[in-house]
C-alpha atoms as an extended CHARMM CRD file, in Angstrom:
* protein
*
        93  EXT
         1         1  MET       CA              9.9110000000       41.7300000000       27.2400000000  PROA      1               0.0000000000
         2         2  ASP       CA             12.2680000000       39.7260000000       25.2670000000  PROA      2               0.0000000000
         3         3  ASN       CA             10.8190000000       38.2140000000       22.3660000000  PROA      3               0.0000000000
         4         4  TYR       CA             13.4050000000       35.0440000000       22.7210000000  PROA      4               0.0000000000
         5         5  GLY       CA             12.1080000000       34.5560000000       26.1550000000  PROA      5               0.0000000000
         6         6  VAL       CA             10.4960000000       31.1840000000       26.8620000000  PROA      6               0.0000000000
         7         7  PRO       CA              9.1270000000       30.3910000000       30.2970000000  PROA      7               0.0000000000
         8         8  ASN       CA             10.6370000000       28.5090000000       32.4560000000  PROA      8               0.0000000000
         9         9  GLY       CA              9.8320000000       29.6000000000       35.9200000000  PROA      9               0.0000000000
        10        10  ALA       CA             13.5040000000       31.2820000000       36.2630000000  PROA      10              0.0000000000
        11        11  PRO       CA             13.7880000000       33.4990000000       39.3830000000  PROA      11              0.0000000000
        12        12  ASN       CA             14.8750000000       36.4120000000       37.0070000000  PROA      12              0.0000000000
        13        13  GLY       CA             11.5370000000       38.5130000000       38.1050000000  PROA      13              0.0000000000
        14        14  ASN       CA              9.7120000000       38.2080000000       35.0780000000  PROA      14              0.0000000000
        15        15  GLY       CA              9.4620000000       34.0410000000       34.8260000000  PROA      15              0.0000000000
        16        16  TYR       CA             11.6570000000       34.2380000000       31.6240000000  PROA      16              0.0000000000
        17        17  GLU       CA             14.7160000000       33.3710000000       30.7570000000  PROA      17              0.0000000000
        18        18  LYS       CA             17.0830000000       34.5350000000       27.3320000000  PROA      18              0.0000000000
        19        19  PRO       CA             18.0680000000       31.7220000000       25.1190000000  PROA      19              0.0000000000
        20        20  MET       CA             21.9030000000       31.1460000000       24.9620000000  PROA      20              0.0000000000
        21        21  SER       CA             23.6930000000       33.0510000000       21.9190000000  PROA      21              0.0000000000
        22        22  LEU       CA             25.5710000000       31.4670000000       19.0350000000  PROA      22              0.0000000000
        23        23  GLY       CA             28.5030000000       33.0130000000       21.0120000000  PROA      23              0.0000000000
        24        24  ASP       CA             27.6340000000       30.6320000000       24.3090000000  PROA      24              0.0000000000
        25        25  TRP       CA             26.9580000000       27.7270000000       22.0940000000  PROA      25              0.0000000000
        26        26  LEU       CA             30.3960000000       27.9180000000       20.5780000000  PROA      26              0.0000000000
        27        27  ILE       CA             32.0680000000       28.8470000000       23.8380000000  PROA      27              0.0000000000
        28        28  THR       CA             30.1060000000       25.6530000000       25.4530000000  PROA      28              0.0000000000
        29        29  ILE       CA             31.3190000000       23.4150000000       22.4000000000  PROA      29              0.0000000000
        30        30  ILE       CA             35.1770000000       24.5690000000       22.4950000000  PROA      30              0.0000000000
        31        31  VAL       CA             35.5270000000       23.9360000000       26.1450000000  PROA      31              0.0000000000
        32        32  GLN       CA             33.7760000000       20.4360000000       26.0020000000  PROA      32              0.0000000000
        33        33  ALA       CA             36.6820000000       19.9260000000       23.3790000000  PROA      33              0.0000000000
        34        34  ILE       CA             39.8490000000       20.3870000000       25.8830000000  PROA      34              0.0000000000
        35        35  PRO       CA             39.8130000000       16.6450000000       27.2250000000  PROA      35              0.0000000000
        36        36  CYS       CA             39.9220000000       17.0790000000       31.1140000000  PROA      36              0.0000000000
        37        37  VAL       CA             38.2710000000       20.6380000000       31.3120000000  PROA      37              0.0000000000
        38        38  GLY       CA             35.7950000000       19.5380000000       29.2330000000  PROA      38              0.0000000000
        39        39  ILE       CA             34.0970000000       16.8480000000       31.2630000000  PROA      39              0.0000000000
        40        40  ILE       CA             34.7170000000       18.6310000000       34.3280000000  PROA      40              0.0000000000
        41        41  MET       CA             32.8660000000       21.7890000000       33.0700000000  PROA      41              0.0000000000
        42        42  MET       CA             30.0160000000       19.4360000000       31.9750000000  PROA      42              0.0000000000
        43        43  PHE       CA             29.4360000000       18.6680000000       35.6740000000  PROA      43              0.0000000000
        44        44  VAL       CA             29.7230000000       21.9840000000       36.4250000000  PROA      44              0.0000000000
        45        45  TRP       CA             27.2500000000       23.1080000000       33.9560000000  PROA      45              0.0000000000
        46        46  ALA       CA             24.7630000000       20.5540000000       34.3250000000  PROA      46              0.0000000000
        47        47  PHE       CA             24.7750000000       20.5780000000       37.9140000000  PROA      47              0.0000000000
        48        48  GLY       CA             25.5850000000       24.5110000000       39.0970000000  PROA      48              0.0000000000
        49        49  GLN       CA             23.3430000000       27.1830000000       38.4770000000  PROA      49              0.0000000000
        50        50  GLY       CA             23.2390000000       28.8510000000       35.1100000000  PROA      50              0.0000000000
        51        51  ASN       CA             21.2990000000       28.9090000000       31.6110000000  PROA      51              0.0000000000
        52        52  THR       CA             18.5010000000       26.5860000000       31.7610000000  PROA      52              0.0000000000
        53        53  ASN       CA             19.3440000000       25.5830000000       27.9100000000  PROA      53              0.0000000000
        54        54  ARG       CA             22.9600000000       24.5870000000       29.0360000000  PROA      54              0.0000000000
        55        55  LYS       CA             22.2680000000       22.8510000000       32.0750000000  PROA      55              0.0000000000
        56        56  ASN       CA             19.8820000000       20.3950000000       29.8630000000  PROA      56              0.0000000000
        57        57  TYR       CA             22.1790000000       20.0340000000       27.1420000000  PROA      57              0.0000000000
        58        58  CYS       CA             25.1140000000       19.0250000000       29.6410000000  PROA      58              0.0000000000
        59        59  ARG       CA             22.7660000000       16.6720000000       31.4270000000  PROA      59              0.0000000000
        60        60  ALA       CA             22.1810000000       14.9320000000       27.8280000000  PROA      60              0.0000000000
        61        61  MET       CA             25.4720000000       14.9710000000       26.8460000000  PROA      61              0.0000000000
        62        62  LEU       CA             26.8680000000       13.5900000000       30.5310000000  PROA      62              0.0000000000
        63        63  ILE       CA             23.7800000000       10.6040000000       29.7500000000  PROA      63              0.0000000000
        64        64  VAL       CA             25.0250000000        9.8970000000       26.4910000000  PROA      64              0.0000000000
        65        65  THR       CA             28.5980000000        9.9510000000       27.2410000000  PROA      65              0.0000000000
        66        66  ALA       CA             27.6380000000        7.1870000000       30.5060000000  PROA      66              0.0000000000
        67        67  VAL       CA             25.9560000000        4.4840000000       27.8890000000  PROA      67              0.0000000000
        68        68  ALA       CA             28.9790000000        5.3450000000       25.2410000000  PROA      68              0.0000000000
        69        69  VAL       CA             31.1870000000        4.2460000000       28.0500000000  PROA      69              0.0000000000
        70        70  VAL       CA             29.1760000000        1.2480000000       29.2290000000  PROA      70              0.0000000000
        71        71  LEU       CA             28.7110000000        0.1330000000       25.6350000000  PROA      71              0.0000000000
        72        72  GLY       CA             32.4740000000        0.2900000000       24.8040000000  PROA      72              0.0000000000
        73        73  VAL       CA             33.5820000000       -1.4560000000       27.6450000000  PROA      73              0.0000000000
        74        74  ILE       CA             30.8630000000       -4.4960000000       26.9790000000  PROA      74              0.0000000000
        75        75  PHE       CA             32.1690000000       -4.3770000000       23.7080000000  PROA      75              0.0000000000
        76        76  TYR       CA             35.7070000000       -4.2040000000       24.3400000000  PROA      76              0.0000000000
        77        77  ALA       CA             35.3500000000       -7.0480000000       27.0630000000  PROA      77              0.0000000000
        78        78  SER       CA             33.5380000000       -9.4150000000       24.5930000000  PROA      78              0.0000000000
        79        79  ILE       CA             36.4530000000       -9.0530000000       22.0510000000  PROA      79              0.0000000000
        80        80  GLY       CA             38.8540000000       -9.7210000000       24.6070000000  PROA      80              0.0000000000
        81        81  ALA       CA             37.1380000000      -12.7030000000       25.4940000000  PROA      81              0.0000000000
        82        82  MET       CA             36.8530000000      -14.0430000000       22.4310000000  PROA      82              0.0000000000
        83        83  MET       CA             40.4650000000      -13.4170000000       21.3100000000  PROA      83              0.0000000000
        84        84  PHE       CA             41.3290000000      -14.9800000000       24.8450000000  PROA      84              0.0000000000
        85        85  SER       CA             39.4230000000      -18.0590000000       23.9430000000  PROA      85              0.0000000000
        86        86  ALA       CA             40.5850000000      -18.0930000000       20.3240000000  PROA      86              0.0000000000
        87        87  LEU       CA             44.1300000000      -18.2310000000       21.5300000000  PROA      87              0.0000000000
        88        88  GLY       CA             43.6490000000      -20.1590000000       24.5620000000  PROA      88              0.0000000000
        89        89  SER       CA             42.1330000000      -23.1350000000       22.2960000000  PROA      89              0.0000000000
        90        90  GLY       CA             45.2380000000      -23.8640000000       20.1440000000  PROA      90              0.0000000000
        91        91  GLY       CA             46.5230000000      -27.3190000000       21.4990000000  PROA      91              0.0000000000
        92        92  TYR       CA             49.7780000000      -25.8330000000       22.8760000000  PROA      92              0.0000000000
        93        93  TYR       CA             49.8730000000      -27.1390000000       27.0280000000  PROA      93              0.0000000000
């Protein structure tokens, strides 16, 4: 039995799955840095078959990304509304 295995109910015979190595994490981070490929791979890794550690990490990153996008849209919409309101009240009708 591997000393690094953690029980997570993985169907590999003994109920243990090896954690991701440093190289696996580096590959994951480098692939996510590629603009279009990164977001596609996050969906593939989050909802496909594979390592549970990577799957949970990608699901968490998708949630964080979605929250950041929503907050960014709200922020830029409010800044745009303030600018439009300030420019619109100049008195030049």
